[in-house]
C-alpha positions, 0 to 999 in steps of 0.5 A, spaced: 500 500 499 502 506 497 503 512 503 497 516 501 493 509 501 496 508 508 494 516 510 487 515 507 486 508 511 488 512 517 483 518 516 477 513 514 478 509 520 478 515 525 473 518 522 469 511 523 471 512 530 468 518 531 462 516 528 463 521 522 459 521 516 454 515 520 447 516 520 445 517 527 437 520 525 433 514 522 427 517 522 428 519 515 432 512 511 436 512 504 433 507 499 435 505 492 432 500 487 436 495 484 436 489 480 441 484 483 445 480 479 446 472 478 449 467 483 455 467 478 455 475 477 455 476 484 461 472 485 465 474 480 463 481 483 465 480 490 472 477 487 474 483 484 471 487 490 475 483 495 482 483 491 481 491 491 480 491 498 486 486 499 490 491 495 489 497 498 486 496 504 479 500 503 473 498 499 466 501 500 464 497 495 463 492 499 458 495 502 452 493 498 450 487 494 452 487 487 447 490 483 444 494 478 441 501 480 434 502 477 432 508 482 438 512 485 438 514 492 432 517 495 430 519 502 423 516 505 420 515 512 417 508 511 419 504 506 414 498 507 409 502 502 415 502 496 416 494 498 410 493 497 410 497 490 416 493 488 411 486 489 407 490 483 413 491 479 416 485 479 409 481 478 408 485 472 416 485 469 418 478 465 425 476 467 430 480 462 437 479 459 443 482 462 450 482 459 456 485 463 462 487 459 468 489 460 470 495 464 471 502 465 470 508 471 467 515 472 472 521 474 469 521 481 473 515 482 469 509 481 470 503 477 465 499 474 463 493 470 460 496 464 452 493 463 450 493 455 445 497 453 438 493 453 431 496 451 427 491 456 433 493 462 432 500 459 424 500 460 424 497 467 429 503 469 425 508 466 419 505 468 421 505 475 424 512 476 416 515 473 412 510 477 416 513 484 415 520 481 407 519 480 406 514 486 410 517 491 412 524 489 420 522 488 423 527 483 427 524 478 435 525 479 438 530 473 441 524 471 435 519 470 432 524 466 431 522 459 436 524 455 441 517 455 446 520 460 444 514 465 449 509 464 447 502 468 453 499 471 455 494 477 460 498 482 467 495 483 470 500 487 469 507 490 472 511 496 479 510 494 485 514 494 486 518 489 492 513 487 488 507 488 483 509 484 488 510 478 491 504 479 485 500 479 482 504 472 489 503 469 489 496 470 481 495 468 482 499 462 486 492 459 482 487 461 476 483 458 471 479 461 463 478 459 457 475 463 450 474 461 445 471 465 437 473 466 436 477 471 430 475 476 430 479 482 430 486 484 430 489 491 429 495 495 435 497 498 436 501 505 442 504 508 444 502 514 450 504 518 456 503 513 451 498 509 445 497 505 441 491 507 436 488 502 430 490 505 425 487 500 427 482 495 422 480 489 422 475 483 421 478 476 414 475 473 411 472 479 404 474 481 403 479 487 404 476 494 408 470 492 415 474 493 421 473 497 419 477 503 422 482 506 428 481 511 435 484 512 441 481 510 
């Protein structure tokens, strides 16, 4: 680990020790709607995320189950109506093909496994954003408007030191990996203290009321 990485890790640990960056008032929760990966995609993503942690001593990308975000995080007071909506969304949506292919990055310090654009997946994302606005008054973020700016992806790493991010970005630029699967599960994630729990999961194409339940992982 380089000196900058050590300094970053030390500062990160001190911040955590003092509770800086933690949410202490849970009357309002941060939630997100996501598509979960299949077992193989989940494992491959975790392998890469864990490797980043071992190389640099930190990777907040491990704090959420591997996923493709359909609705970026937003605030709510009660997640249960959203959990009920998840069943409705799943019941009317057929399982859909997903292809993960090669790697890229966002300049904000995020590396990711890229999702190949797909019309059905894009309809699911746009429909979810529109539903949440219509049913719950949740305004889309600027990136979520229909101008093609939103890029579906599976996050591998974020929160790294600048040097660590550059190293990961450069290494991934020459790597190639492809994984195809059928997306079958969506989830409502709720942010806890430094991690996200899968508060509710539902299976696509499954009749309302026969989902996988509400739970915390």
